[in-house]
N, C-alpha and C positions, 0 to 999 in steps of 0.2 A: 485456547481462549474462546469464550463464548461471545458470539457476535454482539456488539453493543456493550459488552462488559470491558473491564480493564484487566490486562494481564499484569503479573508482578513486575515485568520489565517495561511497562507502558512508558514510552517516551525515551527510554534508555538507548543510547547509541544510534538512534535513528538518523539524526542530523549529521553525524560524523562518519558512521560506518554503513548506513543503509540496512542494518540488520537489527531485528529484535530476536528474542529467543526462538520463536517458531521458525523464522527464516534461517537462523544459524543451524538448527537441528536438521533442516532439509537442504542445507548447503546452498542457500539462495541469499541474494541481497537486492536492494533497490538502488538503481542508478538513474541518472538523467537520461533522456532519450538520445543523448549523444555519447553515453557511456561514462560520464563523469560522476563523481560522488554527489549525492543529493545534498541540498542545503537544508538548514533548519526550517526555512520558509516553505520549501517544497514538501517536507515531511508534515508540516502543519496543514498545508492544503490537502494532502492525501487524507489525513486524519479527519479534517473537517468535512470533506465530501463524504467519507464513509459514515461519519456520525449523522449527517443530515439525511442521507439515503436510508439509514437504519431507522431514524425517527419517523420518516415518511412512509408509514404503512409497510414496514419491512422491505423497502426497495433495495436493501442490501443484496437481496437475491439477484436483482437485475444487475447490480454492480459486479458481483462475483460471477454471474453467468455471462456477462459481456465478453469475458476472455475466450469463451467457446466460439465466438463469431468474429473476433478481431484478428487480423492477420499477424499483428505483433504481440498478441496475447496480453493486451493491456486492459485492466479494469477501468471503469469510468473515472475512479479516483486517480489512476495513473495518467489518464489522458489530460485531466484538468491540471495536474501538477507537472506534466511533461516528464514523467518518470517511467521506469520499466523494471520489472522483476527479472533478474537473470541468475544463472548459476554462479556461485561464489568462486 
């Protein structure tokens, strides 16, 4: 998926399974910071934060790069939605 674009599976399964095609291919999923499945609302918050940071002068690089310095490896979108990417 090109950052800021939409993948063919955009929105599919995110609120119920925590996975889109890319996460499935890499054996990952998104869960709450307590390990529970994410809600549709949390998925929407993650997507909104990613979209806003992308629109603001390509700050998506900051969002993606944040995981390099965070002890829980959370991007900014994960922190705002209280979610976490984990192995499936």
